[in-house]
PLY file of the C-alpha trace (Angstrom):
ply
format ascii 1.0
element vertex 302
property float x
property float y
property float z
element edge 301
property int vertex1
property int vertex2
end_header
41.42 9.17 10.96
38.52 9.22 8.49
35.20 9.49 10.35
32.78 10.11 7.45
32.41 8.29 4.14
32.38 11.62 2.30
35.94 12.20 3.59
36.94 8.96 1.86
36.52 10.66 -1.52
39.15 13.29 -0.74
41.51 10.73 0.76
41.47 8.42 -2.26
41.84 11.36 -4.65
45.14 12.21 -2.97
46.48 8.71 -3.82
46.27 9.07 -7.61
43.79 7.69 -10.15
43.12 3.99 -10.57
41.31 2.29 -13.45
38.06 0.54 -12.70
36.56 -2.17 -14.91
32.78 -2.56 -14.44
31.21 -5.89 -15.40
27.88 -5.67 -17.24
27.50 -1.96 -16.51
24.07 -1.55 -18.13
22.22 0.11 -15.24
21.82 3.74 -14.23
23.12 3.27 -10.65
26.41 1.74 -11.81
26.89 4.21 -14.65
25.94 7.15 -12.43
28.32 6.10 -9.65
31.22 5.51 -12.05
30.52 8.84 -13.74
30.53 10.62 -10.36
33.82 8.94 -9.42
35.37 10.10 -12.70
34.09 13.64 -12.08
35.65 13.56 -8.61
39.02 12.70 -10.16
39.20 9.33 -8.39
39.28 6.91 -11.33
39.31 6.26 -15.02
36.83 3.60 -16.10
36.06 0.85 -18.58
32.45 -0.26 -18.85
31.82 -3.76 -20.19
28.26 -4.31 -21.35
25.85 -3.61 -24.17
27.08 -0.33 -25.64
23.69 0.63 -27.09
22.05 0.18 -23.68
24.85 2.06 -21.92
24.52 5.01 -24.31
20.75 5.03 -23.87
21.12 5.16 -20.07
23.72 7.91 -20.40
21.32 9.96 -22.54
18.54 9.51 -19.96
20.85 10.53 -17.10
22.58 13.41 -18.90
25.98 11.69 -18.81
28.55 12.00 -21.60
29.42 8.40 -22.62
32.76 9.53 -24.05
34.15 9.77 -20.49
34.18 5.93 -20.41
36.04 3.31 -22.41
33.21 1.09 -23.68
33.66 -2.63 -24.40
30.83 -4.53 -26.10
29.40 -7.68 -24.51
25.63 -8.05 -24.28
25.63 -11.34 -22.32
25.96 -10.93 -18.54
28.04 -14.08 -17.95
30.41 -13.23 -20.77
30.61 -9.61 -19.63
31.78 -10.77 -16.19
34.44 -13.01 -17.71
35.57 -10.28 -20.10
35.87 -7.71 -17.31
38.06 -10.13 -15.33
40.15 -10.81 -18.45
40.80 -7.06 -18.82
42.06 -6.96 -15.22
44.33 -9.94 -15.90
45.70 -8.21 -19.00
46.73 -5.23 -16.90
44.00 -2.97 -18.30
42.41 -2.24 -14.95
43.29 -1.98 -11.27
40.05 -3.18 -9.71
36.69 -4.71 -10.58
33.09 -3.63 -10.06
29.80 -5.52 -10.29
27.19 -3.99 -12.55
23.78 -5.43 -13.33
24.80 -9.10 -13.27
23.83 -11.20 -10.24
26.26 -11.77 -7.39
26.65 -15.49 -8.13
27.67 -14.77 -11.73
30.04 -12.03 -10.62
31.67 -14.30 -8.05
31.89 -17.14 -10.57
34.00 -14.91 -12.84
36.29 -13.99 -9.94
36.61 -17.59 -8.70
37.26 -19.22 -12.10
40.30 -21.44 -11.49
41.91 -20.80 -14.86
40.82 -17.29 -15.79
39.71 -15.68 -12.54
41.31 -13.36 -10.03
42.26 -15.72 -7.24
45.80 -15.55 -5.84
48.17 -18.51 -6.18
48.23 -19.13 -2.42
46.63 -22.32 -1.07
43.01 -21.97 0.09
42.76 -18.16 -0.12
39.97 -16.51 1.86
37.52 -14.20 0.11
35.49 -11.99 2.40
32.84 -9.32 2.03
33.87 -6.07 3.70
31.69 -3.09 4.54
32.59 0.29 5.95
29.45 1.64 7.58
28.52 5.13 8.67
25.76 4.60 11.23
24.16 7.85 12.51
23.92 6.47 16.06
27.65 5.59 16.25
30.50 8.05 16.73
32.78 6.79 13.96
32.98 4.48 10.96
32.64 0.73 11.49
34.59 -1.76 9.37
32.67 -5.05 9.28
33.05 -8.58 7.88
31.79 -11.07 6.75
28.21 -10.40 5.63
27.81 -12.11 2.27
30.34 -14.81 1.36
31.48 -17.19 4.12
28.56 -18.97 5.86
30.51 -20.04 8.96
34.16 -18.96 8.95
36.54 -21.37 10.63
39.34 -20.16 12.87
41.85 -19.83 10.03
39.34 -17.84 7.98
38.65 -15.60 10.96
42.37 -14.85 11.17
42.36 -13.88 7.49
39.25 -11.72 7.94
40.91 -10.10 10.95
43.90 -9.09 8.82
41.61 -7.60 6.15
39.65 -5.65 8.78
42.84 -4.21 10.22
44.22 -3.37 6.77
41.06 -1.55 5.68
40.85 0.36 8.97
44.47 1.44 8.59
43.80 2.59 5.02
41.24 4.94 6.62
44.17 6.43 8.57
43.40 4.64 11.82
46.87 3.81 13.18
45.77 1.15 15.68
42.26 -0.20 15.06
40.19 -1.72 17.84
38.68 -5.02 16.71
35.70 -6.64 18.44
35.35 -10.37 17.83
31.62 -10.85 18.26
29.60 -13.63 19.87
26.21 -13.90 21.55
27.78 -13.12 24.93
30.88 -11.47 26.30
31.35 -14.45 28.63
33.83 -17.16 27.57
31.40 -20.05 27.19
33.18 -23.30 26.28
29.96 -24.66 24.80
29.87 -21.91 22.16
32.60 -22.21 19.51
32.26 -18.52 18.58
33.11 -17.55 22.17
36.12 -19.86 22.38
37.57 -18.75 19.04
37.02 -15.09 19.93
38.91 -15.64 23.18
41.80 -17.26 21.28
42.02 -14.27 18.95
41.98 -11.90 21.91
44.79 -13.87 23.56
46.81 -13.86 20.33
46.52 -10.08 20.27
47.67 -9.75 23.88
50.72 -11.87 23.05
51.69 -9.78 20.04
50.62 -12.30 17.39
48.26 -9.78 15.77
50.40 -6.66 15.42
49.09 -3.18 14.75
45.70 -3.57 16.39
43.90 -4.10 19.69
41.71 -7.19 19.56
39.21 -8.34 22.18
36.68 -11.12 22.29
34.28 -12.54 22.85
32.20 -9.37 22.91
28.46 -9.15 22.54
27.36 -6.46 20.10
26.09 -4.14 22.84
29.40 -4.31 24.68
31.36 -3.74 21.47
29.61 -0.52 20.47
28.02 0.88 23.64
30.27 1.95 26.49
27.40 2.17 28.98
26.49 -1.47 28.37
30.11 -2.52 28.92
30.31 -0.51 32.14
27.00 -1.92 33.41
28.34 -5.42 32.82
31.61 -4.43 34.57
33.61 -5.32 31.48
37.14 -3.93 31.36
38.33 -3.64 27.76
40.03 -1.10 25.50
37.73 -2.18 22.68
34.38 -2.26 24.47
32.16 0.67 23.53
34.70 2.01 21.05
35.18 -0.69 18.41
36.47 0.30 14.96
36.01 -3.18 13.47
33.46 -5.95 13.93
34.27 -9.57 13.11
31.04 -11.56 12.90
30.84 -15.24 13.91
28.69 -16.24 10.91
26.97 -14.90 7.83
23.55 -14.68 9.47
24.68 -12.31 12.21
26.70 -10.18 9.81
24.01 -9.99 7.15
21.25 -9.14 9.62
23.38 -6.42 11.25
24.21 -4.96 7.83
20.58 -4.84 6.70
19.22 -3.63 10.04
21.67 -0.72 10.03
20.87 0.30 6.45
17.10 -0.28 6.49
16.21 0.77 10.04
19.01 3.04 11.20
19.73 5.02 8.03
23.31 3.83 7.70
25.35 4.64 4.60
28.04 2.23 3.50
30.78 1.15 1.13
31.22 -2.52 0.21
33.79 -4.70 -1.53
35.31 -8.17 -1.65
38.85 -8.66 -0.35
41.09 -11.67 -0.89
41.26 -11.70 -4.68
44.31 -10.30 -6.46
42.51 -6.97 -6.80
39.71 -5.37 -4.78
36.25 -6.15 -6.19
33.34 -3.78 -5.59
30.31 -5.80 -4.50
27.09 -3.95 -3.81
23.47 -4.97 -4.24
21.90 -4.26 -7.62
19.38 -2.16 -5.68
21.94 -0.05 -3.80
22.00 3.68 -4.41
24.46 5.45 -6.67
25.95 7.06 -3.53
26.64 3.66 -1.95
28.28 2.56 -5.18
30.35 5.76 -5.34
31.63 5.21 -1.79
32.32 1.56 -2.64
34.35 2.57 -5.68
36.39 4.94 -3.52
36.96 2.30 -0.84
38.13 -0.30 -3.37
40.36 2.21 -5.16
42.00 2.97 -1.82
42.91 -0.71 -1.39
44.63 -1.01 -4.80
48.32 -1.77 -4.66
0 1
1 2
2 3
3 4
4 5
5 6
6 7
7 8
8 9
9 10
10 11
11 12
12 13
13 14
14 15
15 16
16 17
17 18
18 19
19 20
20 21
21 22
22 23
23 24
24 25
25 26
26 27
27 28
28 29
29 30
30 31
31 32
32 33
33 34
34 35
35 36
36 37
37 38
38 39
39 40
40 41
41 42
42 43
43 44
44 45
45 46
46 47
47 48
48 49
49 50
50 51
51 52
52 53
53 54
54 55
55 56
56 57
57 58
58 59
59 60
60 61
61 62
62 63
63 64
64 65
65 66
66 67
67 68
68 69
69 70
70 71
71 72
72 73
73 74
74 75
75 76
76 77
77 78
78 79
79 80
80 81
81 82
82 83
83 84
84 85
85 86
86 87
87 88
88 89
89 90
90 91
91 92
92 93
93 94
94 95
95 96
96 97
97 98
98 99
99 100
100 101
101 102
102 103
103 104
104 105
105 106
106 107
107 108
108 109
109 110
110 111
111 112
112 113
113 114
114 115
115 116
116 117
117 118
118 119
119 120
120 121
121 122
122 123
123 124
124 125
125 126
126 127
127 128
128 129
129 130
130 131
131 132
132 133
133 134
134 135
135 136
136 137
137 138
138 139
139 140
140 141
141 142
142 143
143 144
144 145
145 146
146 147
147 148
148 149
149 150
150 151
151 152
152 153
153 154
154 155
155 156
156 157
157 158
158 159
159 160
160 161
161 162
162 163
163 164
164 165
165 166
166 167
167 168
168 169
169 170
170 171
171 172
172 173
173 174
174 175
175 176
176 177
177 178
178 179
179 180
180 181
181 182
182 183
183 184
184 185
185 186
186 187
187 188
188 189
189 190
190 191
191 192
192 193
193 194
194 195
195 196
196 197
197 198
198 199
199 200
200 201
201 202
202 203
203 204
204 205
205 206
206 207
207 208
208 209
209 210
210 211
211 212
212 213
213 214
214 215
215 216
216 217
217 218
218 219
219 220
220 221
221 222
222 223
223 224
224 225
225 226
226 227
227 228
228 229
229 230
230 231
231 232
232 233
233 234
234 235
235 236
236 237
237 238
238 239
239 240
240 241
241 242
242 243
243 244
244 245
245 246
246 247
247 248
248 249
249 250
250 251
251 252
252 253
253 254
254 255
255 256
256 257
257 258
258 259
259 260
260 261
261 262
262 263
263 264
264 265
265 266
266 267
267 268
268 269
269 270
270 271
271 272
272 273
273 274
274 275
275 276
276 277
277 278
278 279
279 280
280 281
281 282
282 283
283 284
284 285
285 286
286 287
287 288
288 289
289 290
290 291
291 292
292 293
293 294
294 295
295 296
296 297
297 298
298 299
299 300
300 301
């Protein structure tokens, strides 16, 4: 089982190269991360953006621009659409956000006629993060932090399947999933608690194969064994969770930012639920975060 994000780079390298298409890749962090991934033998890459700007950034960073396939499009909206079109034409295996804003990136993915959404009815897109938190003993796979404001029960089931799939891609044969709420007590007045209990029951009855699911769990009980023991909570997941399913975007987003800004966590991020994995990091994220995100998304490619 992979326990460090750095190990992810070796794991994905063993699976064979994939081709990344980066949308509006005009910034040094995106170009640097893609260059590093190429140097590691993980990917080949197409950069869609303003070629003159890309070459200028490459010169400033000491990167040879000939290692990329460059496609000209100086407008950010059009660059997003063109990057998606290249994926649809079979010229790339997964997508990456460059300097364009998240709403423009998602708009290109969600376009009903020319986007990347699967043909299934009401597909669920979710933002996934694999986090390496110094205070925790292994990687945490988390969702959703950035897309679904308040996932309903059906969406939580879809997110659950993505969490389990990503954890298994990290060579975890039977992930432990904590369905989070404000309390580990089953409070009928709190929908998050009730839905977490339903998911836990579904797992006990074999309706969620390949994982151990428990809920509701408060965050302390999910990741701290002493807290679970103090509260006399008996659970295979408590204190040893591999995956965290958040009840809403506020809780997920605050956890994500608290871990990175206050606890020194490193992470990899992507969107699941489209026809291909889509790297989604903040424009301000480091090149290392973007490198890990590229590796994580490449690992999810079919």
